[in-house]
Every structure is written in C-alpha cells, then in structure tokens.
C-alpha positions in Angstrom: 5.0 28.6 -38.8 1.3 28.1 -38.3 1.3 25.5 -41.0 3.9 23.5 -39.1 1.9 23.8 -35.9 -1.2 22.5 -37.6 0.7 19.6 -39.1 2.0 18.6 -35.7 -1.4 18.6 -34.1 -2.7 15.2 -35.3 0.6 13.6 -34.3 0.4 15.0 -30.8 -3.3 13.9 -30.6 -2.4 10.4 -31.7 0.5 10.3 -29.1 -1.9 11.4 -26.3 -4.4 8.7 -27.3 -1.7 6.1 -27.3 -0.4 7.2 -23.9 -3.9 6.8 -22.5 -4.1 3.3 -24.0 -0.8 2.3 -22.3 -2.0 4.0 -19.1 -4.9 1.5 -19.0 -2.6 -1.3 -19.9 -0.1 -0.5 -17.1 -2.9 0.0 -14.4 -4.6 -3.3 -15.3 -1.4 -5.3 -15.0 -0.2 -3.3 -12.0 -3.3 -4.3 -10.2 -2.9 -7.9 -11.3 0.7 -8.0 -10.1 -0.3 -6.5 -6.7 -2.9 -9.3 -6.2 -0.6 -12.1 -7.3 2.6 -11.1 -5.6 2.6 -8.0 -3.3 1.3 -9.4 0.0 1.4 -13.2 -0.5 3.8 -13.6 2.5 0.9 -12.7 4.8 -0.9 -15.9 3.7 1.5 -17.6 6.1 -0.9 -19.7 8.2 -1.9 -22.2 5.4 1.7 -22.3 4.1 2.9 -23.1 7.6 0.5 -26.0 7.8 1.7 -27.2 4.4 5.3 -27.2 5.6 4.3 -29.0 8.8 2.6 -31.7 6.8 5.9 -32.1 4.9 7.8 -32.3 8.2 10.1 -29.5 7.2 12.5 -28.7 10.0 11.4 -31.7 12.0 15.1 -32.8 12.1 15.6 -30.1 14.8 13.3 -31.9 17.2 15.0 -34.2 19.7 14.5 -37.9 19.8 11.7 -37.8 22.3 9.6 -35.6 19.9 10.4 -37.5 16.7 7.4 -39.8 17.0 5.0 -36.8 17.3 6.4 -35.0 14.4 6.3 -37.8 11.8 2.8 -36.9 10.8 2.6 -33.3 12.1 -0.4 -31.5 10.8 -0.7 -28.5 13.1 1.4 -26.2 15.3 0.2 -27.8 18.5 1.8 -31.1 17.6 5.1 -29.6 16.5 8.1 -29.3 18.8 9.3 -25.9 19.8 12.5 -26.0 17.8 10.6 -26.8 14.6 8.1 -24.0 15.2 10.9 -21.5 16.0 12.5 -22.2 12.6 9.1 -21.8 10.8 8.2 -18.7 12.7 11.5 -17.1 11.8 10.6 -17.3 8.1 7.5 -15.1 8.5 9.0 -12.8 11.2 12.1 -11.9 9.1 10.1 -11.6 5.8 7.5 -9.3 7.4 10.3 -7.2 9.0 12.0 -6.8 5.6 8.8 -5.9 3.9 8.2 -3.0 6.3 11.7 -1.7 6.7 12.6 -2.0 3.0 9.9 0.5 2.2 12.3 3.5 2.6 15.1 2.3 0.3 12.5 0.9 -2.1 10.6 4.2 -2.2 13.9 6.0 -2.8 14.7 3.6 -5.7 11.2 4.1 -7.1 11.6 7.9 -7.2 15.2 8.0 -8.6 15.3 4.9 -10.8 16.0 6.2 -14.4 13.4 3.9 -15.8 10.3 2.2 -14.4 11.0 -0.8 -16.7 14.3 -1.3 -15.0 12.6 -1.0 -11.6 10.0 -3.7 -12.4 12.8 -5.8 -13.9 14.5 -5.8 -10.5 11.2 -6.4 -8.7 10.4 -9.3 -10.9 13.9 -10.8 -10.5 13.6 -10.8 -6.7 10.1 -12.3 -6.8 11.0 -15.0 -9.3 14.2 -16.0 -7.5 12.3 -16.1 -4.2 9.6 -18.4 -5.6 12.2 -20.6 -7.2 14.3 -21.0 -4.0 11.1 -21.7 -1.9 10.0 -24.2 -4.5 13.2 -26.3 -4.5 13.8 -26.1 -0.7 13.6 -29.3 1.3 15.2 -29.7 4.7 15.1 -33.5 4.4 17.3 -33.4 1.3 20.7 -35.1 1.6 22.2 -32.0 -0.1 23.4 -29.5 2.4 22.2 -26.5 0.4 18.5 -27.4 0.0 17.3 -25.2 2.9 16.5 -22.0 1.1 13.2 -21.3 2.7 14.3 -18.2 4.6 16.1 -16.6 1.7 13.3 -17.5 -0.7 10.5 -16.0 1.6 12.6 -12.9 2.2 13.1 -12.3 -1.5 9.3 -12.8 -2.1 8.7 -10.1 0.6 11.1 -7.6 -1.0 9.8 -8.3 -4.5 6.2 -7.9 -3.2 7.0 -4.6 -1.5 8.5 -3.3 -4.7 5.5 -4.4 -6.7 3.0 -2.6 -4.4 4.9 0.7 -4.3 5.6 0.5 -8.1 1.9 0.3 -8.8 1.2 3.7 -7.4 2.8 5.9 -10.1 0.6 4.2 -12.8 -2.5 5.7 -11.1 -1.4 9.2 -12.1 -1.8 8.2 -15.8 -5.6 8.0 -15.3 -6.4 11.0 -13.0 -10.2 10.5 -13.4 -9.9 7.0 -11.9 -7.0 7.6 -9.5 -8.9 7.3 -6.3 -10.4 4.0 -7.2 -7.0 2.7 -8.4 -5.2 3.7 -5.2 -7.9 2.1 -3.2 -7.7 -1.0 -5.4 -4.0 -1.3 -4.9 -4.3 -1.2 -1.1 -7.2 -3.7 -1.0 -5.6 -6.1 -3.4 -2.4 -6.1 -1.3 -4.6 -7.5 1.6 -6.4 -9.9 -0.8 -3.1 -11.4 -2.1 -2.8 -13.3 1.2 -5.4 -15.7 -0.2 -2.9 -17.1 -2.8 -1.2 -19.6 -0.5 -4.5 -20.6 0.9 -5.7 -21.6 -2.5 -2.4 -23.5 -3.1 -2.9 -25.3 0.2 -6.5 -26.3 -0.6 -5.5 -27.6 -4.0 -2.3 -29.4 -2.8 -3.8 -32.8 -3.8 -3.7 -31.8 -7.4 -0.2 -30.2 -7.5 2.8 -30.5 -5.2 4.3 -27.4 -3.5 7.1 -27.5 -6.0 4.6 -27.5 -8.9 2.4 -24.8 -7.6 5.4 -22.5 -7.0 6.6 -23.3 -10.5 3.3 -22.3 -11.9 3.5 -19.0 -10.0 7.0 -18.4 -11.3 5.7 -18.7 -14.8 3.0 -16.2 -13.9 5.6 -13.8 -12.5 7.8 -14.0 -15.6 4.8 -13.1 -17.8 3.4 -10.3 -15.7 6.7 -8.6 -14.9 7.8 -8.8 -18.5 4.6 -7.1 -19.6 5.0 -4.4 -17.0 8.6 -3.7 -18.0 7.6 -3.6 -21.7 4.6 -1.3 -20.9 6.7 1.2 -18.9 9.4 1.2 -21.6 6.9 2.0 -24.3 5.2 4.6 -22.2 8.5 6.4 -21.4 9.3 6.4 -25.2 5.9 8.0 -25.9 6.3 10.6 -23.3 9.7 11.7 -24.7 8.1 11.8 -28.1 5.2 13.9 -26.8 7.6 16.3 -25.2 9.6 16.8 -28.4 6.4 17.3 -30.5 5.0 20.0 -28.1 8.2 21.9 -27.3 7.1 25.1 -29.0 3.6 24.9 -27.5 5.0 24.3 -24.1 7.2 27.4 -24.3 4.3 29.5 -25.3 2.2 28.2 -22.5 4.9 28.8 -20.0 5.2 32.4 -21.1 1.5 32.9 -20.7 1.3 31.1 -17.4 4.2 33.0 -15.9 1.8 35.9 -15.5 -0.7 33.8 -13.6 -0.7 33.8 -9.8 -1.5 30.1 -9.5 1.0 28.6 -12.1 3.1 25.7 -10.8 5.7 26.2 -13.7 6.2 22.5 -14.0 7.5 20.7 -17.1 6.9 17.3 -15.7 4.3 15.2 -17.5 3.0 13.7 -14.3 2.4 17.2 -12.9 0.3 18.1 -15.9 -1.9 15.1 -15.1 -2.2 16.0 -11.5 -3.8 19.3 -12.4 -6.9 17.4 -13.6 -7.5 16.2 -10.0 -10.5 18.1 -8.5 -9.9 17.2 -4.9 -9.8 20.4 -2.8 -6.9 19.2 -0.6 -4.9 18.1 -3.7 -5.3 21.5 -5.4 -4.6 23.4 -2.2 -1.3 21.6 -1.6 -0.3 22.2 -5.2 -1.1 25.9 -5.0 0.9 26.2 -1.7 3.9 24.6 -3.4 4.0 21.3 -1.5 4.3 19.3 -4.8 7.5 21.2 -5.8 9.2 21.0 -2.4 12.3 18.8 -1.8 11.8 15.7 0.3 13.6 17.3 3.2 11.2 20.2 3.1 8.2 17.8 2.9 9.4 15.9 5.9 9.3 19.1 7.9 5.6 19.8 7.1 2.7 19.3 9.5 0.9 17.2 6.9 3.7 14.7 6.9 3.7 14.6 10.7 -0.1 14.0 10.6 0.4 11.1 8.1 3.0 9.5 10.4 0.8 9.8 13.5 -2.2 8.5 11.7 -0.3 5.5 10.2 1.5 4.6 13.4 -1.6 4.5 15.6 -3.8 2.7 13.1 -1.2 0.2 11.9 -0.4 -0.7 15.5 -4.0 -1.4 16.2 -4.4 -3.5 13.0 -1.3 -5.6 13.5 -2.0 -6.2 17.1 -5.4 -7.5 16.4 -4.2 -9.7 13.5 -1.4 -11.1 15.7 -3.6 -11.8 18.7 -7.0 -12.6 17.1 -6.8 -16.3 17.8 -6.0 -15.8 21.5 -8.6 -13.1 21.8 -11.3 -15.3 20.2 -10.3 -18.3 22.3 -10.8 -16.2 25.5 -14.2 -15.2 24.1 -15.2 -18.8 23.8 -14.1 -19.8 20.3 -12.5 -23.1 21.4 -13.1 -24.8 18.1 -11.5 -22.0 16.1 -14.7 -21.6 14.0 -14.6 -17.8 14.3 -10.9 -17.7 13.7 -11.3 -19.5 10.4 -14.2 -17.2 9.5 -11.8 -14.2 10.1 -9.3 -15.7 7.7 -12.0 -15.8 5.0 -13.3 -12.3 5.6 -10.0 -10.5 5.8 -9.1 -10.8 2.1 -12.6 -9.4 1.1 -11.5 -5.8 1.5 -11.3 -5.5 -2.3 -15.1 -5.4 -2.4 -15.0 -2.1 -0.4 -13.1 -0.3 -3.2 -16.3 1.2 -4.8 -17.4 2.6 -1.5 -13.9 4.1 -0.8 -13.9 5.7 -4.3 -17.4 7.2 -3.7 -16.4 8.5 -0.3 -13.2 10.1 -1.6 -15.0 11.7 -4.5 -17.9 12.9 -2.4 -16.2 14.1 0.7 -12.6 14.6 -0.3 -9.5 12.9 1.1 -9.4 15.1 4.3 -12.9 14.1 5.4 -12.3 10.5 4.3 -9.4 10.4 6.8 -12.0 11.3 9.5 -14.4 8.7 8.2 -11.6 6.1 8.4 -10.9 7.1 12.0 -14.6 6.8 12.8 -14.8 3.3 11.4 -11.8 2.4 13.4 -13.5 3.8 16.5 -16.6 1.6 16.0 -14.3 -1.4 15.5 -12.5 -0.6 18.8 -15.8 -0.2 20.7 -17.1 -3.6 19.6 -13.9 -5.2 20.7 -14.7 -4.2 24.3 -18.0 -6.2 24.3 -17.2 -9.3 26.4 -18.0 -12.9 25.4 -20.2 -12.3 22.4 -18.8 -14.1 19.4 -21.6 -13.1 17.0 -20.8 -9.5 17.6 -17.2 -10.2 16.8 -18.2 -11.9 13.6 -19.9 -8.6 12.6 -16.8 -6.8 13.7 -14.6 -8.9 11.3 -16.5 -7.2 8.5 -16.0 -3.7 10.1 -12.3 -4.4 10.6 -11.9 -5.5 7.0 -13.6 -2.3 5.9 -11.5 -0.2 8.2 -8.3 -1.8 7.0 -9.2 -1.2 3.4 -10.1 2.5 4.1 -6.9 2.9 6.1 -4.4 2.0 3.5 -6.4 3.4 0.5 -7.0 6.8 2.2 -3.5 7.1 3.6 -1.9 6.4 0.2 -4.3 8.9 -1.5 -3.5 11.5 1.2 0.2 11.2 0.6 -0.2 11.3 -3.1 -2.5 14.4 -3.0 -0.4 16.2 -0.4 3.1 15.8 -1.9 2.6 14.7 -5.5 4.0 11.9 -7.6 7.7 12.9 -7.8 8.4 12.2 -4.1 5.6 9.8 -3.4 7.8 6.7 -3.1 10.2 8.2 -0.6 7.5 9.8 1.5 5.6 6.5 1.7 8.9 4.8 2.6 9.5 7.2 5.5 5.9 6.9 6.7 5.8 3.1 6.7 9.3 2.8 8.1 8.3 4.9 11.1 5.1 2.9 11.5 7.0 -0.4 11.3 9.2 0.8 14.2 6.1 1.7 16.3 4.3 -1.5 15.5 7.1 -3.4 17.3 5.0 -2.4 20.4 2.6 -5.1 19.5 4.8 -7.7 21.1 5.0 -6.0 24.6 1.3 -5.2 24.2 0.5 -8.9 23.7 2.4 -9.7 26.8 0.6 -7.0 28.6 -2.8 -8.4 27.4 -1.8 -11.8 28.6 -0.9 -10.4 32.0 -4.0 -8.3 32.4 -6.7 -8.5 29.8 -7.4 -7.6 26.1 -10.0 -5.1 27.3 -7.3 -3.0 29.0 -5.0 -3.0 26.0 -7.8 -2.4 23.5 -9.1 0.5 25.6 -5.7 2.2 25.6 -5.3 1.8 21.8 -8.8 3.1 21.4 -8.0 6.3 23.3 -5.3 7.3 20.8 -8.0 7.7 18.1 -9.4 10.7 20.0 -6.3 12.8 19.3 -6.5 12.5 15.5 -9.6 14.6 14.9 -8.1 17.4 17.0 -4.7 17.4 15.3 -6.2 17.0 11.8 -8.6 20.0 12.3 -5.8 22.2 13.6 -3.4 21.3 10.8 -5.9 21.6 7.9 -7.3 24.9 9.3 -3.7 26.1 9.3 -3.2 25.3 5.6 -6.5 27.0 4.7 -5.4 30.1 6.5 -2.0 30.1 4.7 -3.9 29.8 1.4 -6.1 32.8 2.2 -3.0 34.8 3.3 -1.2 34.1 0.1 -4.3 35.1 -2.0 -4.8 38.3 0.0 -1.1 39.3 -0.1 -0.9 38.8 -3.9 -4.1 40.7 -4.6 -2.8 43.6 -2.6 0.6 43.6 -4.3 -1.1 43.5 -7.7 -3.7 46.1 -6.7 -6.5 44.0 -8.2 -9.2 41.5 -7.3 -8.6 39.8 -10.6 -7.0 36.8 -9.0 -9.8 36.3 -6.6 -12.2 35.9 -9.6 -9.9 33.4 -11.2 -9.9 31.3 -8.0 -13.7 31.3 -7.9 -13.9 30.2 -11.5 -11.8 27.2 -10.8 -14.1 26.2 -8.0 -11.4 25.7 -5.4 -11.7 27.0 -1.9 -8.5 27.7 -0.1 
C-alpha cells in the first residue's frame, strides 16, 4: 500500500506543476482578453465621431439639414434625429452590459465547463464585431443597418469576458490581489481601443479595423477555451490520483475545529490566502453558504451600498464631465480631451492597489478607497480652477481603479469562488438600477448647479465608514463567540493555540 502511494507521488507532483503552468497561461490570456474586448463599448466618443464622418444615419435628417450633414465631423453639426440614433447605440449597449451581469454571473457559476462559457463569450463578441463591421446605413440593401445589434453583442461578450476572468485568479493565490486589480483596471483601459482605431483610420477603414479585431478575438477566445478545457482535465486527473490521500486528510481534519470539509479544488487554493477578512469569512462558513444565505448577510448589504453610492458618483461625473468643465471655463475642450487620455491610465495604479491590499487587508482598503473618493469629491467643489481639476482627473482615475479592484476582491474574499459570479451579478445589477439616478441628477445640476449635486453625493460617503465599522466588528465578535463556545464544549484551550499558530485574528 505504501509502495503504491510512493509511486503515485511523482505523478501528483507533475500534475500540480502542470496546473500551475496552465494557471499562468489562463491568467495572462484572461487579462489580454479583458483589455481587448471587455469594456471597448465605453470608447464610444471617438467611434461616434467616426460614424459621423461616414454620415451614418444622416438619412434621418430632413431636407433642411441635409446640407449640414454631408460633411459632418462633430455632434454639434449633426441633426437631432441622427444623434438620437447614434446615442441609442451606446445607451442600449451600456444598459445591457450592466443588467446582463446577473444572468451572466449565474451562467459563470453553473456552466459545466469554462471552455464552453468562453466559447459563448467569444461567439457573441465575434458576431458583434462582424455585424458592426459590415453595417452601413447608406447601403441600398435594407438589411445593412446592424449597428445596434452588433454593439449590443459586443457589450454582452465584453461583460462575459470580464466576469469570466475572475475565476482564473484563484489558480494563483499568491498573485490574486494583483490579478483582480488588473482585471478591473484593464476593463477601464479597454476604452482606448476604438480611440486607436479612430486615430489610425487613414491606414485602414472601419471595416478593415473591425476585421482585424475579429481575427484577434478568434485567436484569444480559442486559446482561452483550450486552456480551460486542458485545466479541467488536469484537475479531474489530480482528484483521481489523490483520492486515497484526500480521504485520509478528511478523516484527520474532521477532528479539527476550523476545517471547512471542502472537496473543491478552488477551495483548497483559497486556503493559501493570508488576508484576515478572507480567512475569517471562511472560518465563519460564508464560503459554504448558499447564494440565498449570502444575499441575507450584512457583508453583501455593505457591498451593495458601497457599489451603488460609488458607481453613481463615477457614472454621473463621466456623463457630465464635458458640461462641468465647460462651466468651469473649458470652452475649447482642452481639459475634456485631457480627461479622455487620463481615464484609461488606471492600469498603472495596479501595483499600488496590490501593495495596499497586501499591507492593510481588503477591509481597510475599502476605507482607503472611500477616502480617495472623498478627496475627489472635495476638489470638485472648488470653483473655476481648471488646473485643480486636471489634478483631480488623476485622483478620479486612481479612485475608479481602487473602487472596482477592491470591490471585486472584497466579494471574492467574503463569499468565495463558487458563488462569486452570481454575487457580483446581484451587486452590479442593483448598482445599475441606482445609477439611473444620474439622469435626473444631471437635470437637477442644470437647474441649480453642479456644486449642489456634488455636495449631496459627497455626503453619502460619510455613512460608509460607520456602517463598515459596525458590520466588521459584528463579524469579529461572532468569530470570538464561536471560538469561546467551542473551547468550552471541548473543555480545552487547545483550539486557541491552533488559532494563534495560524496567525489569524478573529
């Protein structure tokens, strides 16, 4: 029996090494896919200019406007009917990206194979790029206007790509915080793709550029599907090789107070995470809860509150930044263009996010993120000082990068990988509903002032530290109660010493 066990050891070791290799492979190409496809629809401004130059939808203008739209190069020269059709493309695509997060998250958690999941994501993205490429409202064919369907499919494929990248981070637990931060920042940075296309439009046409990106999509999504298929095979092989060892470990761990009794490979990888909040949530059984139970926790409520308040502020600023800067004196749109360049630079904040998460933990990093948002909000209240707002663009970019990276990490650490997709779907769907307030808020700002609206939004930040302190103190007290009750029931302080050895403070 021992001989067989020794013979199996090299095979198990080799399988583990191969899994690590494929973990690196999947994380690298997941990050590439996020940058290339996940948030490209948010690069709408240059794409809109491109379509205006092509006079797309100009046929909806009446005869009196035709002469002004023949050589339209900006929104101010386009007729309202033309702009309404163009704006509908972005509005519907953005709406689908936000509201599809819940079904996409459910699909991510329940799909029998990640290779099948990425096959579906790739199909949506490729078909969307193809439809947008061949579309031309001036074509004599009645079926050449596929802009809306194409842009909507790109949004859905991009949303699936971003959510699908998160599980890969659990394959490399030592680098998980940096990977989660990178995914969030690359999602923002992907908005630069269409800007590059637009600037290089003299070398390739819109049809050619989108054709090139289709080829890129075919290659990347194929590699992701192959990578996940191979990894899933290796994980099954590893489970078969270590069945006897697993049974022994389960028997030994069943006598331990802090055993999670999980056979899932992802759960084993989560145990390597040293974040205090992550370990506390695992010990309290949050990672083994059902989705319904997790939705009833205070931690989920805090995530929803944090996301709704912060996303509303972010989206309101992005939507109204041109008007805000114009009222500040930016009549030539110099600072507006500067903001477009600075916003995708959040990827450079990733090392600082990783350092902060490792040094202070995810709970304290939430407070740091809230503090950066507070500084951003204060600077917005300084009137008619464009150089200050230029500095504030950098702070906003840093704040937005911290926001999504820390939020995703908090959800992953609080509830584990098995339900991460659905939990993120619920959180972002709730936030999408709340961010609809940005439209009445913009009307309110036009009727009063941006200072009034920004002051109200800033006040909501004051509630978060209070709520977070109460909720996290409650979880710490629960942890201490569990430890004390179990020590009394066993009549020994043995478990307290085990806890100290692990270096985890409940």
